[in-house]
C-alpha positions as CSV (number, residue, x, y, z in Angstrom):
1,X,0.0,0.0,0.0
2,X,1.3,3.5,-0.8
3,X,1.9,5.8,2.0
4,X,-0.7,8.3,0.8
5,X,-3.3,5.5,0.9
6,X,-2.7,5.0,4.7
7,X,-5.2,6.4,7.2
8,X,-4.0,9.5,9.0
9,X,-3.5,7.4,12.1
10,X,-1.4,4.7,10.4
11,X,0.7,7.3,8.5
12,X,1.5,9.1,11.7
13,X,2.2,5.8,13.5
14,X,4.7,4.9,10.8
15,X,6.2,8.4,10.9
16,X,6.7,8.1,14.7
17,X,8.2,4.6,14.5
18,X,11.9,3.7,14.5
19,X,12.1,3.2,10.7
20,X,13.7,5.3,8.0
21,X,10.6,6.1,5.9
22,X,8.4,8.0,6.0
23,X,10.5,10.8,7.3
24,X,11.0,14.5,7.0
25,X,10.7,14.4,3.2
26,X,7.4,12.7,3.2
27,X,6.1,15.0,6.0
28,X,7.2,18.0,4.0
29,X,5.3,16.8,0.9
30,X,2.2,16.1,2.9
31,X,2.3,19.5,4.6
32,X,2.6,21.1,1.2
33,X,-0.4,19.0,0.0
34,X,-2.4,20.1,3.0
35,X,-1.6,23.8,2.2
36,X,-2.7,23.2,-1.4
37,X,-6.0,21.6,-0.2
38,X,-6.8,24.6,2.1
39,X,-6.0,26.9,-0.8
40,X,-8.5,25.0,-3.0
41,X,-11.2,24.9,-0.3
42,X,-11.0,28.7,0.3
43,X,-11.2,29.2,-3.4
44,X,-14.1,26.9,-3.9
45,X,-16.1,28.7,-1.3
46,X,-15.3,32.1,-2.8
47,X,-16.2,31.8,-6.5
48,X,-19.8,33.0,-6.0
49,X,-19.0,35.7,-3.4
50,X,-19.1,39.4,-3.9
51,X,-15.4,39.7,-3.4
52,X,-14.9,37.5,-6.5
53,X,-17.0,39.6,-8.9
54,X,-14.9,40.3,-12.0
55,X,-12.2,37.9,-10.8
56,X,-14.0,34.5,-11.1
57,X,-11.6,33.2,-13.8
58,X,-8.6,34.2,-11.8
59,X,-10.0,32.3,-8.8
60,X,-10.8,29.2,-11.0
61,X,-7.3,29.3,-12.4
62,X,-5.8,29.5,-8.8
63,X,-8.0,26.5,-7.7
64,X,-6.9,24.5,-10.8
65,X,-3.3,25.2,-10.0
66,X,-3.7,24.3,-6.3
67,X,-5.3,21.0,-7.2
68,X,-2.6,20.2,-9.7
69,X,0.0,20.9,-7.1
70,X,-1.9,19.0,-4.3
71,X,-1.8,15.8,-6.4
72,X,1.8,16.4,-7.3
73,X,2.9,16.8,-3.7
74,X,0.9,13.7,-2.6
75,X,2.8,11.7,-5.2
76,X,6.1,13.0,-3.8
77,X,5.3,11.5,-0.3
78,X,5.9,8.0,-1.8
79,X,8.6,9.2,-4.3
80,X,10.7,10.4,-1.5
81,X,10.4,7.2,0.4
82,X,11.2,5.1,-2.6
83,X,14.5,6.9,-3.1
84,X,15.7,5.9,0.4
85,X,16.4,2.1,-0.2
86,X,18.9,2.6,-3.1
87,X,20.6,5.3,-1.0
88,X,20.9,3.0,2.0
89,X,22.2,0.2,-0.2
90,X,24.8,2.5,-1.7
91,X,26.1,3.5,1.7
92,X,27.0,-0.2,2.3
93,X,29.1,-0.6,-0.8
94,X,32.9,-0.7,-0.6
95,X,34.4,2.8,-0.5
96,X,36.2,2.3,-3.8
97,X,35.8,4.2,-7.0
98,X,32.7,2.1,-8.1
99,X,31.1,2.4,-4.7
100,X,31.7,6.1,-4.5
101,X,30.2,6.6,-7.9
102,X,27.1,4.5,-6.9
103,X,26.7,6.6,-3.7
104,X,26.9,9.8,-5.7
105,X,24.2,8.7,-8.1
106,X,21.9,7.4,-5.3
107,X,22.4,10.7,-3.4
108,X,21.6,12.6,-6.5
109,X,18.5,10.5,-7.1
110,X,17.4,11.2,-3.5
111,X,17.5,14.9,-4.2
112,X,14.9,14.7,-6.9
113,X,11.8,14.4,-4.7
114,X,12.7,17.2,-2.3
115,X,13.6,19.6,-5.1
116,X,10.3,18.8,-6.8
117,X,8.6,19.6,-3.4
118,X,10.4,22.9,-3.3
119,X,9.4,23.8,-6.8
120,X,5.8,22.7,-6.3
121,X,5.4,24.6,-3.1
122,X,6.9,27.7,-4.6
123,X,4.5,27.4,-7.5
124,X,1.6,27.4,-5.0
125,X,2.4,30.8,-3.7
126,X,0.8,32.9,-6.5
127,X,-2.4,30.8,-6.3
128,X,-2.6,31.4,-2.6
129,X,-2.0,35.1,-3.1
130,X,-4.9,35.2,-5.5
131,X,-7.2,33.4,-3.1
132,X,-6.1,35.8,-0.4
133,X,-6.9,38.8,-2.6
134,X,-10.3,37.8,-4.0
135,X,-11.5,35.1,-1.6
136,X,-14.3,35.3,0.9
137,X,-13.3,37.1,4.1
138,X,-14.9,34.4,6.1
139,X,-12.2,32.0,4.8
140,X,-9.2,34.2,5.5
141,X,-8.2,32.1,8.5
142,X,-8.0,29.0,6.3
143,X,-5.9,31.0,3.8
144,X,-3.6,32.0,6.6
145,X,-3.3,28.4,7.8
146,X,-2.5,27.4,4.2
147,X,0.2,30.0,4.0
148,X,1.8,29.1,7.3
149,X,1.8,25.4,6.3
150,X,3.3,26.3,2.9
151,X,6.2,28.2,4.5
152,X,6.8,25.2,6.7
153,X,6.7,22.8,3.8
154,X,9.2,24.9,1.9
155,X,11.6,25.0,4.7
156,X,11.2,21.3,5.5
157,X,11.8,20.3,1.9
158,X,14.8,22.6,1.8
159,X,16.4,20.9,4.9
160,X,15.7,17.4,3.4
161,X,17.4,18.5,0.2
162,X,20.4,20.0,2.0
163,X,21.1,16.8,4.0
164,X,21.8,15.2,0.6
165,X,23.4,18.0,-1.4
166,X,26.2,18.4,1.1
167,X,27.3,14.9,0.2
168,X,27.5,15.6,-3.6
169,X,30.7,16.6,-5.2
170,X,28.8,19.4,-7.1
171,X,26.0,19.9,-4.6
172,X,26.6,23.7,-4.5
173,X,24.8,24.1,-7.8
174,X,21.6,22.6,-6.5
175,X,22.0,24.4,-3.2
176,X,22.1,27.7,-5.0
177,X,18.8,26.9,-6.7
178,X,17.4,25.7,-3.4
179,X,18.1,29.0,-1.7
180,X,16.8,31.0,-4.6
181,X,13.5,29.2,-4.3
182,X,13.4,29.6,-0.5
183,X,14.4,33.3,-0.5
184,X,11.7,34.0,-3.1
185,X,8.8,32.0,-1.8
186,X,9.0,31.8,2.0
187,X,8.7,35.6,2.6
188,X,5.7,35.8,0.4
189,X,4.0,32.9,2.2
190,X,4.8,34.4,5.6
191,X,3.5,37.8,4.4
192,X,0.1,36.2,3.8
193,X,0.1,34.7,7.3
194,X,1.0,38.0,8.9
195,X,-1.6,39.9,6.9
196,X,-4.3,37.5,7.9
197,X,-3.2,37.5,11.6
198,X,-3.2,41.4,11.6
199,X,-6.8,41.4,10.2
200,X,-8.0,38.8,12.7
201,X,-6.4,40.7,15.6
202,X,-8.4,43.9,14.9
């Protein structure tokens, strides 16, 4: 059974257990998917509201993007787990030239899912900003929760990528891309959270 087909209880039981997967990467992808789901929910409740007048298509496009990214992030929960076994096997190989090359390749393969998570989460930011701008005011707390979760998912995916890139001979190239994504997306997500919090505090 795929991890994403587990119940919430079983998934968190497995996450809490002394076993390598699921781990931080799977959690990051799931948190991102939850952010996307909240984005979709807030949008779906908003398309017929006064705040959306004249902006219905923008809202629908944002919902479509959020749903695309939700499904992508859910698929990355299992993709991240599947990359672990080859990496663990590569660590056990002799530390000769062949073993080192195999470890480099397995580590590079293990970077694919968290980088995809980063890119997917970053791509959700504009959709969430649209929902924030034109969505129903009664759903703003959900938008704020989505933004807070999204910032966490970005940072979690970043850490799960960094734990692998530091082992790559040319990992700095990927790290540069990683920090570009984080520096661009995280402040925007956190700005949404702060804006919602400020409104709710009044």
